C-alpha positions in Angstrom: 22.6 99.7 158.9 20.0 102.1 157.4 16.8 103.1 159.0 13.5 103.8 157.1 11.9 106.5 158.7 7.9 106.1 158.2 6.1 109.5 157.0 2.5 110.4 157.2 1.2 112.5 154.4 -1.0 112.5 151.1 -1.3 110.4 147.8 -2.3 112.8 145.7 -3.5 111.8 142.0 -4.7 113.7 139.0 -6.7 112.4 136.4 -6.7 113.6 132.5 -6.4 112.6 129.5 -2.9 111.9 127.5 -3.1 114.6 125.4 -4.5 117.1 127.7 -2.1 120.4 127.5 -1.6 123.5 129.9 0.6 126.1 129.3 2.1 124.6 126.0 3.3 121.3 127.8 1.2 118.0 128.3 -0.7 118.4 131.5 1.3 115.0 133.0 4.8 117.0 132.2 3.6 120.3 133.7 2.5 118.8 136.9 5.9 117.0 137.1 7.9 120.1 136.1 5.8 122.2 138.8 6.9 119.4 141.6 10.3 119.3 140.6 10.7 123.0 140.6 9.3 123.2 143.9 11.2 120.4 145.6 8.3 118.3 146.2 9.7 114.8 145.3 8.8 112.5 142.8 6.0 111.7 140.8 4.7 109.0 138.3 2.4 108.9 135.0 0.4 105.7 134.4 -1.7 104.9 131.3 -4.9 103.5 131.2 -5.9 101.0 128.4 -9.5 102.2 128.5 -11.8 104.6 130.5 -14.2 107.4 130.5 -14.3 110.4 132.6 -17.1 113.4 133.8 -18.0 113.7 130.3 -19.0 110.2 129.6 -16.6 109.8 126.6 -14.8 106.2 126.5 -11.4 106.0 125.2 -9.8 103.1 124.8 -6.5 101.5 123.2 -7.1 99.8 119.7 -4.7 97.8 118.1 -4.8 100.0 115.0 -5.0 103.2 117.1 -2.2 103.3 120.0 -2.3 106.9 119.7 -5.6 107.4 121.0 -6.0 110.0 123.9 -6.2 107.7 126.5 -6.9 108.3 130.3 -3.9 108.7 132.4 -3.1 109.7 136.3 -0.4 111.4 137.7 0.7 110.3 141.2 2.6 111.8 144.1 3.2 110.9 147.7 3.8 113.9 149.5 3.6 115.4 152.9 0.2 117.3 153.8 1.3 120.8 153.3 3.6 119.6 149.8 0.5 118.7 148.3 -1.6 121.4 149.5 1.3 123.8 147.6 0.7 121.7 144.6 -2.8 122.0 144.8 -2.9 125.4 145.0 -0.5 126.2 141.9 -2.8 123.9 140.2 -5.8 126.1 141.2 -3.6 129.4 140.6 -2.6 128.1 137.1 -6.4 127.5 136.0 -6.0 123.8 135.2 -8.9 121.4 134.2 -8.2 118.4 136.1 -9.6 115.9 138.2 -7.7 114.9 141.6 -8.1 112.6 144.4 -6.1 113.0 148.1 -6.4 110.4 150.2 -4.0 109.6 153.5 -0.7 107.4 152.8 1.9 106.4 155.0 5.2 106.0 153.4 9.0 105.2 153.4 12.3 104.9 151.4 13.9 101.2 151.5 17.2 100.5 150.9 20.0 103.2 150.4 19.3 106.6 150.1 
């Protein structure tokens, strides 16, 4: 019988545009790679269909322009110390991005 262990940590989300690059990679790829290299578990990237950010420019998916620079979010569920490590890596690399962080409880269901 599997027993799930509820952990308390942080839901860390970064926001940028799909074409944003850092160190030669898409920022989303760079963030995922940093998390992977430091053993921080998984992350996911989600694309918006429309949105605007701190500069007030509206980006939206158009039928004839599907490759537009759409807003994306990169999410991680991490322990507090892991979230702080990732944020420090981002700060040290001088990445230009917006992030949100809020408390989260999480567990793995099923076989693990």
